[in-house]
N, CA, C and O atoms as a GROMACS GRO file, in nm:
protein
  412
    1MET      N    1   0.082  -0.105  -0.017
    1MET     CA    2  -0.023   0.002   0.029
    1MET      C    3   0.060   0.132  -0.029
    1MET      O    4   0.152   0.152   0.051
    2ALA      N    5   0.063   0.182  -0.085
    2ALA     CA    6   0.123   0.308  -0.098
    2ALA      C    7   0.085   0.429   0.016
    2ALA      O    8  -0.030   0.461   0.047
    3LYS      N    9   0.209   0.488   0.071
    3LYS     CA   10   0.164   0.588   0.178
    3LYS      C   11   0.215   0.730   0.155
    3LYS      O   12   0.336   0.754   0.144
    4LEU      N   13   0.110   0.833   0.147
    4LEU     CA   14   0.111   0.972   0.094
    4LEU      C   15   0.202   1.041   0.129
    4LEU      O   16   0.208   1.076   0.247
    5GLY      N   17   0.296   1.079   0.041
    5GLY     CA   18   0.463   1.147   0.081
    5GLY      C   19   0.374   1.300   0.154
    5GLY      O   20   0.254   1.328   0.144
    6THR      N   21   0.463   1.361   0.211
    6THR     CA   22   0.421   1.501   0.274
    6THR      C   23   0.416   1.610   0.170
    6THR      O   24   0.353   1.707   0.210
    7GLY      N   25   0.466   1.624   0.041
    7GLY     CA   26   0.424   1.716  -0.046
    7GLY      C   27   0.284   1.685  -0.053
    7GLY      O   28   0.213   1.775  -0.008
    8VAL      N   29   0.205   1.552  -0.110
    8VAL     CA   30   0.081   1.511  -0.130
    8VAL      C   31  -0.030   1.594   0.012
    8VAL      O   32  -0.136   1.656   0.006
    9SER      N   33   0.036   1.567   0.096
    9SER     CA   34  -0.041   1.574   0.209
    9SER      C   35  -0.065   1.724   0.248
    9SER      O   36  -0.162   1.763   0.313
   10SER      N   37   0.075   1.835   0.182
   10SER     CA   38   0.096   1.948   0.201
   10SER      C   39  -0.065   2.023   0.102
   10SER      O   40  -0.154   2.103   0.132
   11GLU      N   41  -0.031   1.942  -0.015
   11GLU     CA   42  -0.122   1.992  -0.123
   11GLU      C   43  -0.275   1.966  -0.066
   11GLU      O   44  -0.360   2.054  -0.057
   12VAL      N   45  -0.292   1.842  -0.034
   12VAL     CA   46  -0.446   1.847   0.044
   12VAL      C   47  -0.492   1.905   0.126
   12VAL      O   48  -0.615   1.916   0.129
   13GLU      N   49  -0.408   1.965   0.231
   13GLU     CA   50  -0.416   2.061   0.324
   13GLU      C   51  -0.451   2.210   0.239
   13GLU      O   52  -0.543   2.290   0.257
   14TYR      N   53  -0.337   2.213   0.141
   14TYR     CA   54  -0.387   2.354   0.054
   14TYR      C   55  -0.518   2.400   0.012
   14TYR      O   56  -0.588   2.498   0.039
   15PHE      N   57  -0.528   2.291  -0.069
   15PHE     CA   58  -0.629   2.275  -0.128
   15PHE      C   59  -0.805   2.281  -0.067
   15PHE      O   60  -0.907   2.318  -0.126
   16ALA      N   61  -0.782   2.228   0.075
   16ALA     CA   62  -0.915   2.229   0.161
   16ALA      C   63  -0.876   2.351   0.243
   16ALA      O   64  -0.976   2.395   0.300
   17ARG      N   65  -0.761   2.426   0.271
   17ARG     CA   66  -0.781   2.550   0.344
   17ARG      C   67  -0.822   2.696   0.227
   17ARG      O   68  -0.879   2.794   0.277
   18ILE      N   69  -0.788   2.696   0.074
   18ILE     CA   70  -0.825   2.756  -0.002
   18ILE      C   71  -0.994   2.727   0.011
   18ILE      O   72  -1.066   2.821   0.045
   19GLU      N   73  -1.049   2.601  -0.016
   19GLU     CA   74  -1.182   2.555  -0.044
   19GLU      C   75  -1.219   2.635   0.092
   19GLU      O   76  -1.296   2.726   0.060
   20PHE      N   77  -1.195   2.636   0.228
   20PHE     CA   78  -1.243   2.667   0.316
   20PHE      C   79  -1.310   2.835   0.298
   20PHE      O   80  -1.421   2.885   0.320
   21GLU      N   81  -1.188   2.883   0.251
   21GLU     CA   82  -1.174   3.028   0.259
   21GLU      C   83  -1.227   3.088   0.153
   21GLU      O   84  -1.215   3.209   0.137
   22ARG      N   85  -1.310   2.992   0.045
   22ARG     CA   86  -1.375   3.049  -0.049
   22ARG      C   87  -1.500   3.018   0.018
   22ARG      O   88  -1.589   3.084  -0.034
   23ARG      N   89  -1.540   2.947   0.108
   23ARG     CA   90  -1.676   2.922   0.152
   23ARG      C   91  -1.680   3.028   0.287
   23ARG      O   92  -1.788   3.069   0.329
   24GLN      N   93  -1.584   3.058   0.333
   24GLN     CA   94  -1.609   3.150   0.421
   24GLN      C   95  -1.660   3.290   0.387
   24GLN      O   96  -1.760   3.347   0.428
   25ALA      N   97  -1.550   3.339   0.288
   25ALA     CA   98  -1.590   3.479   0.217
   25ALA      C   99  -1.746   3.466   0.141
   25ALA      O  100  -1.805   3.573   0.138
   26LYS      N  101  -1.810   3.366   0.087
   26LYS     CA  102  -1.952   3.315   0.066
   26LYS      C  103  -2.002   3.348   0.171
   26LYS      O  104  -2.086   3.438   0.158
   27LEU      N  105  -1.988   3.319   0.253
   27LEU     CA  106  -2.118   3.282   0.387
   27LEU      C  107  -2.078   3.468   0.484
   27LEU      O  108  -2.148   3.517   0.573
   28ASP      N  109  -1.985   3.511   0.440
   28ASP     CA  110  -1.952   3.659   0.520
   28ASP      C  111  -2.062   3.764   0.391
   28ASP      O  112  -2.142   3.855   0.414
   29GLU      N  113  -2.021   3.702   0.263
   29GLU     CA  114  -2.106   3.800   0.124
   29GLU      C  115  -2.230   3.796   0.188
   29GLU      O  116  -2.283   3.905   0.212
   30GLU      N  117  -2.309   3.657   0.231
   30GLU     CA  118  -2.446   3.633   0.212
   30GLU      C  119  -2.514   3.722   0.357
   30GLU      O  120  -2.629   3.765   0.362
   31HIS      N  121  -2.417   3.731   0.461
   31HIS     CA  122  -2.404   3.773   0.598
   31HIS      C  123  -2.398   3.919   0.549
   31HIS      O  124  -2.497   3.986   0.580
   32ASP      N  125  -2.325   3.968   0.494
   32ASP     CA  126  -2.353   4.122   0.475
   32ASP      C  127  -2.453   4.182   0.375
   32ASP      O  128  -2.479   4.300   0.354
   33GLU      N  129  -2.504   4.067   0.316
   33GLU     CA  130  -2.631   4.094   0.219
   33GLU      C  131  -2.783   4.105   0.341
   33GLU      O  132  -2.880   4.179   0.322
   34MET      N  133  -2.768   4.021   0.447
   34MET     CA  134  -2.873   3.986   0.524
   34MET      C  135  -2.832   4.121   0.600
   34MET      O  136  -2.897   4.219   0.565
   35LYS      N  137  -2.737   4.141   0.696
   35LYS     CA  138  -2.766   4.266   0.737
   35LYS      C  139  -2.784   4.431   0.684
   35LYS      O  140  -2.804   4.528   0.757
   36ALA      N  141  -2.771   4.431   0.553
   36ALA     CA  142  -2.810   4.514   0.467
   36ALA      C  143  -2.968   4.511   0.436
   36ALA      O  144  -3.026   4.619   0.431
   37ALA      N  145  -3.020   4.424   0.421
   37ALA     CA  146  -3.175   4.373   0.427
   37ALA      C  147  -3.219   4.418   0.542
   37ALA      O  148  -3.320   4.489   0.538
   38GLU      N  149  -3.161   4.391   0.659
   38GLU     CA  150  -3.213   4.388   0.782
   38GLU      C  151  -3.226   4.543   0.826
   38GLU      O  152  -3.319   4.590   0.890
   39ARG      N  153  -3.115   4.609   0.779
   39ARG     CA  154  -3.085   4.756   0.812
   39ARG      C  155  -3.223   4.851   0.733
   39ARG      O  156  -3.278   4.954   0.773
   40LYS      N  157  -3.249   4.766   0.605
   40LYS     CA  158  -3.324   4.848   0.513
   40LYS      C  159  -3.459   4.851   0.595
   40LYS      O  160  -3.524   4.946   0.638
   41LYS      N  161  -3.478   4.715   0.601
   41LYS     CA  162  -3.633   4.685   0.696
   41LYS      C  163  -3.640   4.772   0.802
   41LYS      O  164  -3.739   4.844   0.800
   42LEU      N  165  -3.556   4.789   0.901
   42LEU     CA  166  -3.581   4.884   1.036
   42LEU      C  167  -3.548   5.006   0.990
   42LEU      O  168  -3.550   5.078   1.089
   43LYS      N  169  -3.510   5.087   0.868
   43LYS     CA  170  -3.529   5.219   0.823
   43LYS      C  171  -3.680   5.205   0.771
   43LYS      O  172  -3.767   5.284   0.808
   44GLU      N  173  -3.704   5.112   0.692
   44GLU     CA  174  -3.875   5.171   0.644
   44GLU      C  175  -3.963   5.150   0.780
   44GLU      O  176  -4.063   5.219   0.798
   45LEU      N  177  -3.929   5.067   0.861
   45LEU     CA  178  -4.053   5.064   1.012
   45LEU      C  179  -4.039   5.200   1.071
   45LEU      O  180  -4.138   5.266   1.102
   46HIS      N  181  -3.895   5.249   1.089
   46HIS     CA  182  -3.849   5.364   1.235
   46HIS      C  183  -3.842   5.501   1.132
   46HIS      O  184  -3.867   5.608   1.189
   47HIS      N  185  -3.823   5.505   1.043
   47HIS     CA  186  -3.819   5.645   0.912
   47HIS      C  187  -3.938   5.708   0.987
   47HIS      O  188  -4.044   5.652   1.014
   48MET      N  189  -3.904   5.828   1.014
   48MET     CA  190  -3.945   5.967   1.016
   48MET      C  191  -4.065   5.917   1.158
   48MET      O  192  -4.179   5.959   1.175
   49ARG      N  193  -3.992   5.821   1.237
   49ARG     CA  194  -4.068   5.827   1.350
   49ARG      C  195  -3.987   5.840   1.519
   49ARG      O  196  -3.876   5.800   1.556
   50CYS      N  197  -4.091   5.910   1.591
   50CYS     CA  198  -4.016   5.994   1.718
   50CYS      C  199  -3.970   5.858   1.779
   50CYS      O  200  -4.034   5.752   1.782
   51PRO      N  201  -3.819   5.886   1.839
   51PRO     CA  202  -3.751   5.791   1.919
   51PRO      C  203  -3.840   5.776   2.056
   51PRO      O  204  -3.878   5.664   2.092
   52LYS      N  205  -3.871   5.895   2.131
   52LYS     CA  206  -3.969   5.932   2.209
   52LYS      C  207  -4.094   5.816   2.258
   52LYS      O  208  -4.120   5.757   2.362
   53CYS      N  209  -4.136   5.821   2.162
   53CYS     CA  210  -4.319   5.782   2.156
   53CYS      C  211  -4.353   5.726   2.035
   53CYS      O  212  -4.474   5.712   2.017
   54GLY      N  213  -4.268   5.686   1.934
   54GLY     CA  214  -4.304   5.608   1.778
   54GLY      C  215  -4.419   5.669   1.697
   54GLY      O  216  -4.488   5.615   1.610
   55MET      N  217  -4.422   5.802   1.748
   55MET     CA  218  -4.521   5.860   1.629
   55MET      C  219  -4.452   5.908   1.504
   55MET      O  220  -4.330   5.916   1.486
   56GLU      N  221  -4.552   5.942   1.417
   56GLU     CA  222  -4.504   5.990   1.313
   56GLU      C  223  -4.463   6.147   1.347
   56GLU      O  224  -4.534   6.221   1.416
   57MET      N  225  -4.343   6.184   1.290
   57MET     CA  226  -4.264   6.319   1.269
   57MET      C  227  -4.273   6.407   1.137
   57MET      O  228  -4.274   6.356   1.025
   58VAL      N  229  -4.278   6.511   1.155
   58VAL     CA  230  -4.269   6.586   1.036
   58VAL      C  231  -4.158   6.681   1.030
   58VAL      O  232  -4.088   6.699   1.130
   59GLU      N  233  -4.136   6.740   0.923
   59GLU     CA  234  -3.997   6.782   0.912
   59GLU      C  235  -4.043   6.913   0.878
   59GLU      O  236  -4.140   6.939   0.807
   60LEU      N  237  -3.941   7.020   0.952
   60LEU     CA  238  -3.992   7.163   0.916
   60LEU      C  239  -3.837   7.217   0.916
   60LEU      O  240  -3.732   7.175   0.965
   61GLU      N  241  -3.876   7.335   0.833
   61GLU     CA  242  -3.703   7.375   0.758
   61GLU      C  243  -3.692   7.504   0.865
   61GLU      O  244  -3.781   7.589   0.862
   62PHE      N  245  -3.592   7.514   0.952
   62PHE     CA  246  -3.554   7.663   1.017
   62PHE      C  247  -3.412   7.707   0.953
   62PHE      O  248  -3.337   7.612   0.929
   63GLU      N  249  -3.374   7.813   0.928
   63GLU     CA  250  -3.269   7.854   0.924
   63GLU      C  251  -3.171   7.780   0.796
   63GLU      O  252  -3.048   7.772   0.800
   64GLY      N  253  -3.229   7.746   0.722
   64GLY     CA  254  -3.151   7.624   0.643
   64GLY      C  255  -3.162   7.497   0.679
   64GLY      O  256  -3.132   7.422   0.586
   65VAL      N  257  -3.192   7.445   0.772
   65VAL     CA  258  -3.169   7.322   0.820
   65VAL      C  259  -3.335   7.243   0.856
   65VAL      O  260  -3.418   7.285   0.936
   66ASN      N  261  -3.344   7.155   0.792
   66ASN     CA  262  -3.453   7.046   0.808
   66ASN      C  263  -3.413   7.019   0.965
   66ASN      O  264  -3.300   6.997   1.008
   67ILE      N  265  -3.549   7.029   1.049
   67ILE     CA  266  -3.544   6.975   1.184
   67ILE      C  267  -3.663   6.892   1.172
   67ILE      O  268  -3.760   6.923   1.102
   68ASP      N  269  -3.651   6.762   1.259
   68ASP     CA  270  -3.742   6.706   1.289
   68ASP      C  271  -3.857   6.731   1.391
   68ASP      O  272  -3.808   6.760   1.500
   69LYS      N  273  -3.964   6.730   1.393
   69LYS     CA  274  -4.074   6.752   1.513
   69LYS      C  275  -4.153   6.638   1.479
   69LYS      O  276  -4.177   6.594   1.366
   70CYS      N  277  -4.196   6.588   1.606
   70CYS     CA  278  -4.250   6.452   1.668
   70CYS      C  279  -4.459   6.519   1.667
   70CYS      O  280  -4.494   6.577   1.769
   71THR      N  281  -4.530   6.507   1.590
   71THR     CA  282  -4.670   6.516   1.578
   71THR      C  283  -4.738   6.504   1.723
   71THR      O  284  -4.833   6.580   1.746
   72GLU      N  285  -4.696   6.412   1.826
   72GLU     CA  286  -4.760   6.357   1.938
   72GLU      C  287  -4.698   6.434   2.077
   72GLU      O  288  -4.766   6.493   2.161
   73CYS      N  289  -4.564   6.419   2.077
   73CYS     CA  290  -4.520   6.456   2.206
   73CYS      C  291  -4.438   6.587   2.178
   73CYS      O  292  -4.360   6.616   2.269
   74LEU      N  293  -4.440   6.676   2.066
   74LEU     CA  294  -4.382   6.771   2.027
   74LEU      C  295  -4.229   6.742   2.042
   74LEU      O  296  -4.174   6.850   2.026
   75GLY      N  297  -4.158   6.670   2.059
   75GLY     CA  298  -4.013   6.664   2.062
   75GLY      C  299  -3.969   6.722   1.950
   75GLY      O  300  -4.049   6.733   1.856
   76ILE      N  301  -3.853   6.764   1.937
   76ILE     CA  302  -3.761   6.803   1.850
   76ILE      C  303  -3.640   6.730   1.854
   76ILE      O  304  -3.571   6.699   1.951
   77TYR      N  305  -3.614   6.695   1.668
   77TYR     CA  306  -3.474   6.637   1.675
   77TYR      C  307  -3.383   6.676   1.561
   77TYR      O  308  -3.430   6.710   1.452
   78LEU      N  309  -3.268   6.672   1.583
   78LEU     CA  310  -3.179   6.733   1.478
   78LEU      C  311  -3.101   6.563   1.459
   78LEU      O  312  -3.093   6.463   1.530
   79ASP      N  313  -3.056   6.602   1.321
   79ASP     CA  314  -2.934   6.496   1.268
   79ASP      C  315  -2.796   6.548   1.283
   79ASP      O  316  -2.758   6.664   1.294
   80ASP      N  317  -2.734   6.446   1.282
   80ASP     CA  318  -2.587   6.457   1.311
   80ASP      C  319  -2.549   6.615   1.221
   80ASP      O  320  -2.595   6.643   1.110
   81GLY      N  321  -2.460   6.698   1.296
   81GLY     CA  322  -2.460   6.813   1.204
   81GLY      C  323  -2.532   6.941   1.237
   81GLY      O  324  -2.485   7.053   1.259
   82GLU      N  325  -2.644   6.903   1.235
   82GLU     CA  326  -2.775   7.038   1.199
   82GLU      C  327  -2.748   7.141   1.343
   82GLU      O  328  -2.752   7.262   1.322
   83LEU      N  329  -2.722   7.100   1.475
   83LEU     CA  330  -2.711   7.164   1.580
   83LEU      C  331  -2.593   7.272   1.552
   83LEU      O  332  -2.611   7.394   1.558
   84ALA      N  333  -2.467   7.209   1.518
   84ALA     CA  334  -2.366   7.267   1.484
   84ALA      C  335  -2.393   7.394   1.375
   84ALA      O  336  -2.364   7.512   1.395
   85THR      N  337  -2.459   7.336   1.249
   85THR     CA  338  -2.492   7.440   1.178
   85THR      C  339  -2.570   7.545   1.238
   85THR      O  340  -2.540   7.660   1.207
   86LEU      N  341  -2.666   7.526   1.318
   86LEU     CA  342  -2.725   7.638   1.369
   86LEU      C  343  -2.659   7.731   1.474
   86LEU      O  344  -2.700   7.844   1.501
   87LEU      N  345  -2.553   7.671   1.530
   87LEU     CA  346  -2.504   7.737   1.626
   87LEU      C  347  -2.374   7.810   1.558
   87LEU      O  348  -2.303   7.892   1.615
   88ASN      N  349  -2.361   7.772   1.454
   88ASN     CA  350  -2.243   7.841   1.380
   88ASN      C  351  -2.323   7.957   1.245
   88ASN      O  352  -2.264   7.992   1.143
   89LYS      N  353  -2.416   7.982   1.272
   89LYS     CA  354  -2.498   8.081   1.167
   89LYS      C  355  -2.486   8.234   1.246
   89LYS      O  356  -2.539   8.275   1.349
   90LYS      N  357  -2.402   8.289   1.160
   90LYS     CA  358  -2.320   8.420   1.185
   90LYS      C  359  -2.426   8.544   1.256
   90LYS      O  360  -2.379   8.624   1.336
   91HIS      N  361  -2.603   8.550   1.208
   91HIS     CA  362  -2.642   8.656   1.284
   91HIS      C  363  -2.710   8.607   1.408
   91HIS      O  364  -2.740   8.488   1.415
   92GLU      N  365  -2.746   8.712   1.533
   92GLU     CA  366  -2.738   8.696   1.615
   92GLU      C  367  -2.930   8.637   1.661
   92GLU      O  368  -3.024   8.662   1.585
   93GLY      N  369  -2.940   8.592   1.743
   93GLY     CA  370  -3.089   8.534   1.791
   93GLY      C  371  -3.153   8.414   1.698
   93GLY      O  372  -3.271   8.397   1.665
   94ALA      N  373  -3.034   8.336   1.666
   94ALA     CA  374  -3.110   8.214   1.568
   94ALA      C  375  -3.173   8.090   1.698
   94ALA      O  376  -3.256   7.999   1.693
   95LEU      N  377  -3.077   8.152   1.815
   95LEU     CA  378  -3.143   8.001   1.912
   95LEU      C  379  -3.277   8.066   1.939
   95LEU      O  380  -3.383   8.004   1.928
   96GLY      N  381  -3.269   8.192   1.973
   96GLY     CA  382  -3.407   8.237   2.058
   96GLY      C  383  -3.521   8.170   1.972
   96GLY      O  384  -3.613   8.095   2.005
   97ARG      N  385  -3.480   8.230   1.836
   97ARG     CA  386  -3.592   8.157   1.718
   97ARG      C  387  -3.612   8.026   1.718
   97ARG      O  388  -3.721   7.970   1.712
   98PHE      N  389  -3.498   7.972   1.726
   98PHE     CA  390  -3.520   7.806   1.758
   98PHE      C  391  -3.532   7.764   1.857
   98PHE      O  392  -3.517   7.642   1.869
   99SER      N  393  -3.573   7.862   1.998
   99SER     CA  394  -3.670   7.788   2.101
   99SER      C  395  -3.794   7.810   2.076
   99SER      O  396  -3.872   7.739   2.140
  100LYS      N  397  -3.843   7.890   2.000
  100LYS     CA  398  -4.006   7.928   1.965
  100LYS      C  399  -4.044   7.792   1.862
  100LYS      O  400  -4.152   7.801   1.803
  101LEU      N  401  -3.973   7.684   1.839
  101LEU     CA  402  -4.038   7.571   1.799
  101LEU      C  403  -4.086   7.475   1.889
  101LEU      O  404  -4.166   7.382   1.880
  102PHE      N  405  -4.001   7.533   2.000
  102PHE     CA  406  -4.020   7.401   2.166
  102PHE      C  407  -4.169   7.439   2.187
  102PHE      O  408  -4.244   7.345   2.217
  103LYS      N  409  -4.221   7.558   2.175
  103LYS     CA  410  -4.344   7.598   2.273
  103LYS      C  411  -4.487   7.564   2.167
  103LYS      O  412  -4.601   7.584   2.209
   0.00000   0.00000   0.00000
């Protein structure tokens, strides 16, 4: 009976590793697709919903910035960078006018 040489064993291990890496890459790709689909589904469920009470929000434009306001609890929500944009306005009184949205 012929004994497998070291070269054959290394070759089998090499191809097994290549096959494993190929399958792992395919699974990683499938998981990424599933994550993207889940993110899309969650966005559709929660888009323009109040994080506090879950009711619908409306978008108001103030000083060139779109601000989200809840129709139920009247909470005001700013997206990333919007507060900084409002605070960097050159004219005075922007925050005073902004505070009127809370009333």
